[in-house]
C-alpha positions in Angstrom: -18.5 0.3 14.3 -18.1 2.6 17.4 -15.2 1.1 19.0 -13.5 -0.7 16.0 -9.7 -0.8 16.0 -8.4 1.3 14.0 -5.4 1.1 11.4 -3.5 2.7 8.5 -0.8 0.9 6.3 0.9 2.5 3.7 3.0 0.3 1.4 5.9 1.9 -0.6 3.9 5.2 -0.6 1.7 3.5 -3.5 -1.0 1.8 -1.8 -2.8 2.7 1.5 -5.4 0.6 3.4 -7.1 1.7 6.4 -9.6 -0.4 8.9 -12.8 1.2 10.7 -13.6 4.1 8.3 -17.0 5.1 8.4 -17.1 7.3 5.3 -15.3 8.5 2.3 -16.0 12.3 2.5 -14.0 13.8 -0.4 -11.7 12.4 -3.1 -10.0 13.7 -6.1 -6.8 12.4 -7.7 -4.8 14.6 -5.1 -6.9 14.1 -2.0 -9.0 11.6 -0.1 -10.9 12.7 3.0 -12.1 9.8 5.2 -14.0 9.7 8.5 -13.4 7.2 11.5 -14.7 7.3 15.2 -12.1 9.6 16.0 -12.3 12.5 13.7 -11.2 12.5 9.8 -7.9 11.2 7.8 -6.9 13.4 5.0 -4.6 11.4 2.2 -2.7 13.6 0.0 -0.5 12.6 -3.1 -1.1 12.1 -6.7 -2.9 9.5 -8.8 -4.9 8.8 -6.0 -7.9 6.1 -7.0 -10.4 4.3 -4.5 -9.6 0.4 -5.1 -12.2 -0.5 -2.1 -14.1 0.5 0.3 -17.0 -1.4 2.4 -19.1 0.8 4.8 -20.0 -2.4 6.6 -16.9 -4.0 7.7 -15.1 -0.3 7.5 -11.8 -1.4 5.3 -10.5 0.8 2.8 -7.9 0.8 0.2 -6.5 3.5 -2.4 -3.6 3.1 -4.8 -1.4 5.9 -6.1 1.4 7.9 -5.0 0.9 9.0 -1.3 2.9 11.9 0.1 1.0 12.8 3.4 -1.7 11.5 5.9 -3.0 13.9 8.6 -5.3 13.3 11.2 -7.7 15.7 12.4 -9.8 15.0 16.0 -13.4 15.6 16.2 -14.4 18.7 17.4 -16.3 18.7 21.0 -19.3 20.8 21.0 -19.2 23.8 22.8 -22.8 22.7 24.5 -20.7 19.5 25.6 -17.7 21.5 27.1 -20.1 23.8 29.0 -22.4 21.4 30.5 -19.9 18.5 31.9 
């Protein structure tokens, strides 16, 4: 899935869907943490429920009240920065 086109769509703050998702790292009714090739996505809200996730296709969907989406880049390893 490396290099797959990534997108996130939120509909009426009640449904969120994403593509090119590699894994669901953590989830609760108030937070879902997803990994994609560029890093992590943290979805916050209330009543969050994962309704679909396919590791093969990278398709993800959840319902509930979405109040925030935060992206975090993958950390570059120190050795990669030192030995360019």
